[in-house]
C-alpha positions as CSV (number, residue, x, y, z in Angstrom):
1,M,101.3,89.6,77.7
2,E,101.4,86.0,76.0
3,E,98.7,85.1,73.9
4,T,96.8,81.9,74.9
5,T,94.2,79.7,73.0
6,N,91.3,77.8,74.2
7,T,91.9,75.1,71.7
8,P,91.8,71.9,73.5
9,S,94.3,68.9,73.1
10,V,92.5,66.4,71.0
11,A,94.0,62.7,70.3
12,E,93.9,62.1,66.7
13,Y,91.1,60.2,65.6
14,G,92.0,57.9,62.6
15,S,91.4,54.3,61.4
16,D,93.9,53.1,64.1
17,A,91.7,54.4,67.0
18,I,88.9,51.9,65.7
19,R,89.0,48.6,67.8
20,T,86.9,45.5,67.7
21,L,86.8,43.7,71.2
22,D,86.3,39.9,70.9
23,W,83.5,38.5,73.0
24,K,85.3,37.7,76.4
25,E,87.2,41.0,76.2
26,H,84.1,43.0,75.9
27,I,82.1,40.9,78.8
28,R,85.2,41.6,81.1
29,R,85.3,45.3,80.3
30,R,81.7,45.5,80.5
31,P,80.3,43.0,82.8
32,G,77.4,45.2,84.0
33,M,75.9,45.0,80.6
34,Y,75.7,41.1,81.0
35,I,75.0,40.4,84.5
36,G,73.9,43.7,86.1
37,K,75.7,44.9,89.3
38,L,79.0,43.2,90.5
39,G,79.0,43.1,94.2
40,D,80.6,40.6,96.8
41,G,77.6,38.4,97.6
42,T,76.2,40.5,100.3
43,H,73.1,41.1,98.3
44,A,70.9,38.6,96.7
45,E,71.2,40.6,93.1
46,D,74.9,40.5,93.2
47,G,76.8,39.3,90.2
48,I,78.0,36.0,91.7
49,Y,74.4,34.8,92.0
50,V,73.5,35.8,88.6
51,L,76.4,33.7,87.3
52,L,75.0,30.7,89.4
53,K,71.4,31.4,88.0
54,E,72.7,31.5,84.4
55,V,74.2,28.0,84.6
56,L,71.2,26.8,86.7
57,D,68.7,28.3,84.0
58,N,70.0,25.7,81.5
59,A,69.7,22.8,83.6
60,I,66.1,23.9,84.6
61,D,65.3,24.4,80.9
62,E,66.3,20.7,80.4
63,Y,63.7,19.7,83.0
64,M,61.1,21.8,81.5
65,M,61.6,20.0,78.3
66,G,61.0,16.7,80.0
67,Y,64.7,15.6,80.5
68,G,66.4,14.9,83.8
69,K,64.5,15.3,87.2
70,Q,67.5,16.2,89.5
71,V,70.2,18.9,89.6
72,D,73.1,18.7,91.9
73,V,74.6,22.1,93.1
74,T,77.9,22.2,95.2
75,I,79.5,25.3,96.4
76,Q,82.9,25.0,98.1
77,D,85.7,27.4,98.7
78,G,84.1,30.0,96.3
79,S,83.8,27.4,93.4
80,V,80.5,26.4,92.1
81,T,79.6,23.0,90.3
82,V,76.2,22.3,88.7
83,R,75.3,19.0,87.2
84,D,72.1,18.3,85.5
85,F,70.9,14.9,83.9
86,G,69.3,16.3,80.9
87,R,70.2,15.2,77.3
88,G,73.6,16.7,77.5
89,I,75.1,19.2,75.0
90,P,75.7,17.9,71.6
91,L,79.4,16.8,72.0
92,D,80.6,18.8,68.7
93,K,79.0,21.9,70.1
94,V,80.3,21.9,73.6
95,N,83.2,24.5,73.0
96,D,80.8,26.8,70.7
97,V,78.2,26.9,73.6
98,A,80.7,27.9,76.1
99,S,82.7,30.6,73.9
100,K,80.8,31.5,70.9
101,M,78.5,34.4,71.4
102,N,74.8,34.1,70.2
103,T,75.3,30.3,70.3
104,G,72.7,27.8,71.7
105,A,69.6,25.7,71.1
106,K,67.2,28.2,72.5
107,Y,66.7,30.0,69.0
108,D,65.0,26.8,68.0
109,S,61.6,27.1,69.6
110,K,61.0,23.3,69.0
111,A,63.7,22.2,71.2
112,F,63.2,24.9,74.0
113,K,59.6,26.3,73.5
114,K,59.4,28.4,76.8
115,S,62.9,29.0,77.8
116,V,64.2,31.3,80.4
117,G,67.0,32.9,78.2
118,L,67.1,33.2,74.4
119,N,70.1,35.3,73.6
120,G,72.9,32.9,73.8
121,V,74.8,35.1,76.0
122,G,74.4,33.7,79.7
123,I,76.9,30.8,80.1
124,K,79.5,32.8,77.8
125,A,79.4,35.5,80.5
126,V,80.1,33.0,83.3
127,N,83.0,31.6,81.3
128,A,84.6,35.0,80.6
129,L,84.0,36.2,84.4
130,S,85.4,33.1,85.7
131,T,89.3,32.2,86.3
132,D,88.5,28.5,86.2
133,F,85.7,27.3,83.9
134,F,85.1,23.6,83.0
135,I,82.4,22.2,81.1
136,Q,81.6,18.6,80.5
137,S,78.8,16.8,78.4
138,N,77.8,13.2,78.6
139,R,75.7,12.0,75.8
140,D,74.7,8.4,74.9
141,G,78.0,6.7,76.2
142,N,80.3,9.4,75.3
143,E,81.8,12.4,76.9
144,K,83.5,15.7,75.8
145,S,84.9,18.4,78.1
146,S,87.0,21.6,78.0
147,D,88.9,23.8,80.4
148,F,88.9,27.7,80.2
149,S,90.3,30.6,82.0
150,C,88.7,34.1,81.7
151,G,87.3,32.9,78.4
152,E,90.5,31.6,77.0
153,I,90.4,27.8,76.3
154,L,93.3,26.1,78.1
155,Q,92.4,22.4,77.3
156,D,90.3,21.1,74.4
157,N,89.7,17.4,75.6
158,P,88.9,14.7,73.0
159,I,85.5,12.9,72.7
160,T,86.0,9.8,74.8
161,S,83.7,6.8,75.9
162,S,82.0,7.2,79.3
163,T,79.6,5.3,81.7
164,E,78.1,8.3,83.3
165,E,74.6,9.3,82.9
166,N,73.4,11.8,80.3
167,G,73.5,15.4,81.2
168,T,76.0,18.4,81.5
169,M,78.3,19.5,84.1
170,V,79.8,23.1,84.8
171,R,82.2,24.1,87.3
172,F,83.4,27.8,87.7
173,T,85.2,29.9,90.0
174,P,84.4,33.7,89.7
175,D,87.1,36.1,89.1
176,A,88.1,37.6,92.5
177,T,89.5,40.6,90.6
178,I,86.2,41.4,89.4
179,F,84.1,40.1,92.4
180,K,86.4,41.4,95.1
181,D,86.3,39.6,98.4
182,Y,83.2,37.6,97.2
183,F,81.4,34.8,99.1
184,Y,78.1,32.8,98.4
185,K,75.6,33.2,101.3
186,D,73.6,30.1,101.8
187,V,70.4,32.2,102.6
188,Y,70.5,33.6,99.2
189,V,71.4,30.4,97.3
190,E,68.8,28.4,99.0
191,A,66.1,31.0,98.2
192,L,67.0,30.8,94.5
193,L,67.0,27.0,94.6
194,K,63.7,27.0,96.4
195,N,62.1,29.1,93.9
196,Y,63.3,26.8,91.0
197,T,61.7,23.7,92.8
198,F,58.2,25.7,93.6
199,L,58.0,26.6,89.9
200,N,59.0,23.1,88.7
201,S,56.8,20.7,90.8
202,G,58.7,17.2,90.9
203,L,62.2,18.7,90.4
204,T,64.9,17.8,93.1
205,I,67.8,20.1,93.7
206,Y,70.5,18.9,96.0
207,Y,72.7,21.8,97.5
208,N,75.9,20.7,99.2
209,G,73.8,17.4,99.8
210,K,70.6,19.3,101.4
211,K,67.3,18.4,99.4
212,F,64.9,21.0,97.8
213,Y,61.6,19.6,96.5
214,S,58.2,20.8,96.1
215,R,55.1,18.8,95.5
216,N,52.4,21.7,95.2
217,G,54.3,24.4,93.3
218,L,53.3,28.0,94.1
219,L,51.2,26.9,96.9
220,D,54.3,25.8,98.7
221,L,56.1,29.1,97.7
222,L,53.3,31.1,99.3
223,N,53.2,29.0,102.4
224,E,57.1,29.4,102.7
225,N,57.1,33.2,102.4
226,M,54.0,34.4,104.2
227,T,54.7,35.9,107.6
228,S,50.9,36.5,108.6
229,E,48.1,34.0,108.8
230,P,46.1,33.9,105.6
231,L,42.4,34.9,106.3
232,Y,41.2,32.0,104.1
233,P,42.7,28.9,102.5
234,I,45.1,29.9,99.6
235,I,43.4,29.8,96.1
236,H,45.3,27.6,94.1
237,L,44.7,27.9,90.2
238,K,46.6,26.0,87.3
239,G,46.2,26.1,83.5
240,E,48.5,25.5,80.6
241,D,51.2,27.9,80.8
242,I,49.8,29.7,83.8
243,E,49.7,29.3,87.6
244,I,48.2,31.5,90.2
245,V,47.7,31.4,94.1
246,L,46.2,34.0,96.2
247,T,44.9,35.0,99.6
248,H,44.6,38.0,101.9
249,S,45.9,38.5,105.2
250,N,45.5,41.3,107.9
251,Q,48.8,43.1,106.7
252,Y,48.7,46.4,104.9
253,G,49.6,46.8,101.3
254,E,49.9,44.2,98.5
255,E,52.7,41.4,98.3
256,Y,53.3,39.5,95.2
257,Y,55.7,37.1,93.7
258,S,55.8,37.0,89.9
259,F,57.7,34.4,87.5
260,V,58.0,34.2,83.8
261,N,59.4,30.8,82.4
262,G,60.9,30.1,85.9
263,Q,62.5,33.4,85.9
264,H,62.0,35.3,89.2
265,T,60.9,38.8,87.8
266,T,61.6,40.7,91.2
267,Q,60.7,44.1,89.4
268,G,57.4,42.6,87.9
269,G,56.3,43.5,84.3
270,T,53.6,43.4,81.9
271,H,52.5,40.0,83.5
272,L,52.2,41.4,87.1
273,S,50.5,44.6,85.9
274,A,48.0,42.3,84.1
275,F,47.4,40.3,87.2
276,R,46.8,43.1,89.5
277,E,44.3,44.6,87.0
278,N,42.4,41.5,86.2
279,V,42.1,40.1,89.5
280,S,40.6,43.3,90.7
281,K,38.3,43.4,87.9
282,T,37.1,39.7,88.3
283,I,36.6,40.1,91.9
284,K,34.6,43.4,91.6
285,E,32.6,41.6,88.9
286,F,31.9,38.6,91.2
287,Y,30.4,40.9,94.1
288,T,28.8,43.2,91.5
289,K,29.6,46.0,93.7
290,N,31.6,49.1,92.8
291,F,34.8,48.3,94.8
292,D,37.8,50.5,94.6
293,Y,40.6,48.3,93.4
294,T,42.9,49.3,96.3
295,D,40.3,47.9,98.6
296,I,40.2,44.7,96.8
297,R,43.9,44.4,96.7
298,N,44.8,45.6,100.2
299,G,46.2,42.8,102.3
300,M,46.5,40.4,99.1
301,V,49.3,38.0,99.0
302,A,49.8,36.1,95.6
303,A,52.1,34.6,93.2
304,V,51.8,34.4,89.6
305,S,53.8,32.4,87.1
306,V,53.2,32.4,83.2
307,K,55.1,30.8,80.2
308,V,55.8,32.9,77.4
309,E,57.4,31.8,74.1
310,E,60.6,34.1,73.5
311,P,60.0,36.5,76.4
312,V,61.4,40.0,76.1
313,F,62.9,41.3,79.3
314,E,63.8,44.9,80.0
315,S,67.5,44.0,81.2
316,Q,70.0,41.2,80.7
317,T,69.3,40.1,84.4
318,K,65.6,39.3,83.3
319,T,64.1,40.9,86.4
320,K,61.3,42.7,84.5
321,L,59.1,41.3,81.6
322,G,58.6,43.7,78.7
323,S,56.6,41.3,76.4
324,R,53.1,42.0,75.6
325,D,52.3,38.9,73.8
326,M,52.2,35.5,75.1
327,A,53.2,33.6,71.7
328,P,53.5,34.3,67.9
329,D,49.7,34.2,67.6
330,G,49.6,37.5,69.1
331,V,47.4,36.7,72.3
332,S,48.2,39.5,74.8
333,V,49.5,38.9,78.2
334,S,46.7,40.8,79.7
335,K,43.9,39.0,77.8
336,F,45.5,35.6,78.5
337,I,45.7,36.2,82.4
338,G,42.3,38.1,82.2
339,D,40.4,35.2,80.7
340,F,42.0,32.7,82.9
341,L,41.0,34.6,86.1
342,K,37.6,35.3,84.9
343,K,36.9,31.6,84.3
344,E,38.9,29.8,87.1
345,L,38.7,32.5,89.9
346,D,35.1,33.2,89.2
347,N,34.2,29.5,89.3
348,Y,36.2,29.0,92.5
349,L,34.6,31.8,94.5
350,H,31.1,30.5,93.3
351,K,32.1,26.9,94.7
352,H,33.6,28.2,97.9
353,N,31.2,30.2,99.7
354,E,32.9,30.6,102.9
355,T,36.2,31.8,101.1
356,A,34.1,34.3,99.2
357,E,32.4,35.7,102.5
358,I,35.8,36.1,104.3
359,M,37.2,37.8,101.3
360,L,34.3,40.2,100.9
361,K,34.5,41.0,104.8
362,K,38.2,41.9,104.2
363,I,37.4,44.1,101.4
364,L,34.6,45.9,103.2
365,D,37.0,46.4,106.3
366,S,39.5,48.1,103.8
367,E,37.0,50.2,102.3
368,K,35.7,51.4,105.6
369,E,39.2,52.3,107.0
370,R,40.2,54.0,103.6
371,K,36.8,56.1,103.7
372,A,37.4,56.8,107.4
373,I,40.9,58.5,106.6
374,A,39.9,60.0,103.3
375,G,39.7,63.5,104.6
376,V,42.9,63.1,106.8
377,T,44.6,61.5,103.7
378,K,43.7,64.3,101.4
379,L,45.1,66.9,103.6
380,A,48.2,65.0,104.5
381,R,48.9,64.5,100.7
382,E,48.6,68.3,100.3
383,R,50.8,68.9,103.2
384,A,53.5,66.5,102.1
385,K,53.5,67.7,98.5
386,K,53.8,71.4,100.0
387,A,56.4,70.2,102.4
388,N,58.5,68.4,99.8
389,L,58.9,71.5,97.8
390,H,60.8,73.2,100.6
391,N,61.6,70.0,102.7
392,K,64.4,70.7,105.0
393,K,64.0,67.1,106.2
394,L,64.8,65.6,102.9
395,R,68.1,66.2,101.2
396,D,67.4,64.5,97.9
397,C,69.5,63.0,95.2
398,R,69.7,63.3,91.5
399,F,68.7,59.7,90.4
400,H,65.8,57.7,91.8
401,Y,65.2,53.9,91.8
402,N,62.0,54.3,89.7
403,D,63.5,56.0,86.9
404,A,67.3,55.4,86.8
405,K,68.9,52.8,84.7
406,G,71.8,50.4,85.2
407,D,74.0,50.4,88.3
408,K,72.6,54.0,89.4
409,R,69.2,52.3,89.9
410,D,70.7,49.8,92.2
411,D,72.9,52.3,94.1
412,T,69.9,54.6,94.9
413,S,69.6,55.0,98.7
414,I,68.2,57.0,101.3
415,F,69.6,57.4,104.8
416,I,67.0,57.9,107.9
417,T,69.1,59.8,110.4
418,E,68.6,61.0,113.9
419,G,69.4,64.6,114.7
420,D,70.9,67.5,112.9
421,S,74.7,66.7,113.5
422,A,74.3,62.9,112.0
423,S,72.3,64.0,109.2
424,G,74.8,67.1,108.5
425,S,77.8,64.8,108.5
426,I,75.9,62.3,105.9
427,T,74.8,65.1,103.9
428,K,78.4,66.5,103.4
429,S,79.7,63.0,102.8
430,R,77.3,61.6,100.5
431,S,77.1,61.0,96.8
432,V,74.6,63.7,95.5
433,E,73.9,61.5,92.7
434,T,72.6,58.4,94.2
435,Q,72.4,59.1,98.1
436,A,69.5,61.0,99.9
437,V,69.2,61.9,103.4
438,F,65.8,62.1,105.5
439,S,66.5,63.8,109.2
440,L,64.1,62.4,111.9
441,R,63.0,65.0,114.7
442,G,63.4,62.9,118.0
443,K,61.9,59.5,118.4
444,P,59.2,58.5,116.1
445,L,55.8,57.2,117.3
446,N,55.3,53.5,118.2
447,T,52.9,52.5,115.6
448,F,52.1,49.1,116.6
449,G,48.4,48.4,117.0
450,L,47.5,51.7,115.3
451,T,45.6,52.1,111.9
452,R,46.9,53.4,108.9
453,K,45.4,56.8,109.7
454,V,48.4,57.4,111.8
455,V,50.6,57.6,108.7
456,Y,48.9,60.6,107.7
457,E,48.4,62.3,111.1
458,N,52.0,62.1,112.0
459,E,54.1,64.5,110.2
460,E,57.4,62.5,110.5
461,F,55.7,59.4,109.1
462,N,53.6,61.3,106.7
463,L,56.7,63.0,105.0
464,L,58.8,59.7,105.2
465,Q,56.0,58.0,103.1
466,A,56.0,61.0,100.8
467,A,59.8,60.9,100.4
468,L,59.8,57.1,99.6
469,N,56.8,57.5,97.4
470,I,55.3,54.1,98.8
471,E,51.8,55.3,99.5
472,D,50.3,53.1,96.5
473,G,52.9,50.4,96.7
474,L,56.5,49.8,95.8
475,E,56.2,50.2,92.1
476,N,57.1,53.8,92.3
477,L,59.6,53.5,95.3
478,R,62.3,56.2,94.9
479,Y,65.2,54.6,96.5
480,N,66.6,50.9,96.1
481,K,67.8,50.9,99.6
482,V,66.1,52.6,102.6
483,I,69.1,52.9,105.2
484,I,68.4,53.4,109.1
485,A,71.5,55.2,110.3
486,T,71.1,55.7,114.0
487,D,73.7,55.8,116.9
488,A,74.8,52.6,118.3
489,D,73.5,53.2,121.7
490,V,70.1,52.4,123.5
491,D,68.4,55.4,121.9
492,G,69.6,54.6,118.6
493,M,68.4,51.0,118.7
494,H,65.3,52.2,120.1
495,I,64.6,54.5,117.1
496,R,65.7,51.5,114.8
497,L,63.0,49.4,116.3
498,L,60.3,52.0,116.0
499,L,61.2,52.5,112.2
500,I,61.1,48.8,111.6
501,T,57.9,48.5,113.4
502,F,56.5,51.3,111.2
503,F,57.6,49.5,108.0
504,L,56.4,46.0,109.3
505,Q,53.0,47.6,110.2
506,F,52.1,49.5,107.1
507,F,54.8,48.5,104.4
508,P,56.0,44.9,105.0
509,D,56.6,44.3,101.5
510,L,59.4,47.0,101.6
511,I,61.3,44.7,104.1
512,K,60.2,41.4,102.2
513,K,61.6,42.6,98.9
514,G,65.0,43.4,100.6
515,H,65.0,47.2,100.7
516,V,65.6,48.1,104.3
517,Y,69.0,48.0,105.7
518,I,70.9,49.0,109.0
519,L,74.0,51.0,108.4
520,Q,76.9,49.8,110.3
521,T,79.5,52.6,111.4
522,P,82.8,52.0,113.1
523,L,82.9,51.9,117.0
524,F,86.5,52.6,117.3
525,R,89.3,54.4,115.5
526,V,92.8,53.0,116.2
527,R,95.6,55.1,114.9
528,N,99.3,55.9,115.0
529,K,101.4,58.5,112.9
530,K,101.4,56.3,109.7
531,E,98.1,54.4,109.6
532,T,94.2,54.8,110.8
533,I,92.1,51.7,111.2
534,Y,88.4,51.8,111.8
535,C,87.0,49.0,113.7
536,Y,83.4,47.8,114.0
537,S,83.8,45.3,116.9
538,E,85.8,44.7,119.9
539,E,87.6,41.9,118.0
540,E,88.4,44.3,115.2
541,R,89.7,46.8,117.7
542,M,92.0,44.2,119.3
543,K,93.5,43.1,116.0
544,A,94.1,46.7,115.1
545,V,96.0,47.5,118.3
546,K,98.1,44.3,117.8
547,K,98.9,45.4,114.4
548,L,99.7,49.0,115.0
549,G,101.5,48.2,118.3
550,A,103.2,51.0,120.5
551,N,100.2,52.3,122.3
552,P,98.1,53.5,119.3
553,E,95.7,56.2,119.9
554,I,92.0,54.7,120.4
555,T,88.9,56.8,119.9
556,R,85.5,55.3,120.8
557,F,82.6,56.8,118.7
558,K,79.7,57.3,121.0
559,G,77.4,58.9,118.1
560,L,77.3,59.6,114.4
561,G,77.6,63.2,115.2
562,E,81.2,62.6,116.4
563,I,82.3,61.3,113.1
564,S,83.3,64.0,110.8
565,P,82.4,64.4,107.3
566,N,85.8,63.7,106.0
567,E,85.7,60.3,107.8
568,F,82.1,59.5,107.1
569,K,82.7,59.4,103.3
570,Y,84.7,56.2,104.1
571,F,81.7,54.5,105.6
572,I,79.0,55.2,103.2
573,G,81.0,54.8,100.0
574,D,82.3,51.7,98.1
575,D,83.2,50.2,101.5
576,I,79.6,50.6,103.2
577,R,78.6,48.1,105.7
578,L,74.9,47.2,105.6
579,D,72.9,44.7,107.4
580,P,69.6,43.8,105.6
581,V,66.4,43.5,107.7
582,T,65.0,40.3,106.6
583,L,61.8,38.3,107.3
584,K,61.5,34.6,107.5
585,K,58.4,32.4,107.5
586,E,58.7,31.8,111.3
587,D,58.8,35.7,111.8
588,L,55.0,36.0,112.3
589,V,54.8,39.9,112.3
590,K,51.8,40.2,114.5
591,E,53.4,37.9,117.1
592,L,56.8,39.4,116.6
593,L,55.5,43.1,117.2
594,E,53.2,42.1,120.0
595,F,56.2,40.8,122.0
596,Y,58.7,43.7,121.3
597,M,56.2,46.7,120.9
598,G,53.2,45.5,122.7
599,K,52.1,45.9,126.4
600,N,53.6,42.6,127.7
601,T,56.1,44.6,129.8
602,M,57.0,42.2,132.4
603,E,57.6,39.4,129.7
604,R,59.7,41.5,127.7
605,Q,61.5,43.0,130.8
606,N,62.5,39.1,131.8
607,F,63.5,38.6,128.1
608,I,66.0,41.4,128.3
609,I,67.4,40.6,131.6
610,E,68.0,37.0,130.6
611,N,69.9,38.0,127.3
612,L,71.5,41.2,128.7
613,V,75.3,41.6,127.5
614,I,77.1,44.4,129.4
615,E,80.0,45.8,127.1
616,E,82.9,47.4,128.7
617,D,83.5,50.9,127.6
618,V,86.9,51.6,126.2
619,E,88.6,55.0,126.8
């Protein structure tokens, strides 16, 4: 018998193995370190929007310093142009700003006191990740411009005289080999631009000729985003380096929009935690009653914006503030926000008795409901906790949104499925690292018009709430994407509607923050001996038949359970198709649910008849 060894083959580790990547190569090899996830533009957090934001941040910083009241943004054929009318980059530093890491004016707090970005990386990342990058600065009658591709300079143009207004213009085209099949969606671009104007009253942004402007700052933001009527006029408080708006509505839960130096901190951070704590404390002390903080904040809708010197964020994409101090003098974020609320909110409530009375009634109503279901809640929590230990309804994943880092955090998801066959196929096909599966038993309850008590009394919803870990808000949400995966038939559509009703009724922020999606699965499989094409629409089926020719085999999938695990893996992997469930200002939740889920049977029947589309079946 021949003797074998277990010694592995190891590549020689010598000085030749040590490499130093230059700045652009490092960014292109590890783009996630600089812009977070990549994506194709389907989601608001995708990298192409981060590239846009990095360029816009520089223009906004100019406005914040008092220079230039207008920014022009154009997106055409995947190419982005941003032109500000600030001071313009010093002409001899144009190339350095675009291509030398850790280079920028924001290290000098006198020039950019409370800037969004301080690391000197942003625009360099845009340059490195674009096949075409052009930068031009106009300053005091002179002009300097340069062309780059993937961070490499192609044309270094000399300084010339110019009649153009001062400012900076950047044009870039994201690299399609990195951002595959990317496209910019107006809905995400416009939401980004609106936030800039809400946070910078008086700034005008033109996007492809459309004007965005805000006169009332965060007050306009809340009016733009609220999908239920405020119970009392929105309270608007402004001070140096801080702006807060808040009100209550009859929705459940809490809804917040938080910003630091104009940056939308979608994951909150120290400033939002400080606001939640101190607004509760201030209101509790105003009424001199021992209210529970959860009762004070139930139904609260608010936005908070602070300006911090040299902010520290927990990631390069700046979605969560980590700073605990407001400035070098060491004033804590919590004390700054607490002192402001103690003075301004307390004064406001003393001066506006009607608002104070309405707020008090809302808090008392929340307290009454919470106490009424206290016994049910305790039993339900214990039942859910016990069930989760042996929960056959939940096939969990290894990583969770509230503790994962980097790409894995963004990729965490849970599929809510109907029936054993569908959940079985997805369970066998999923990524056990990032994809969980929750199996429903039949059709869930119609929760419209019911109180929160039903969340705990109904086993399905109690276990679903426990699986998502959202009882106390979204801070501990376990999955970034909550994906409704039901059949594309009448029953499947009905289950979708019932689940969305549940979320809208009790956890509207889950939808507003962009966590809820509908899984799109193919309706047809068209194949011949050489190729298989999965089609999501009749139009795609016709194209596939034309492509394959010669009478290909056509299969119509009537349910998720008919799709084998081997096939399912293609539909929930890298090429997954998801439709986000969104809410707009005009989608008033109460009226929406009343129409679709209420007792107006005849009105709804007439609507269905008038809008019915009958699709011919394909054998």
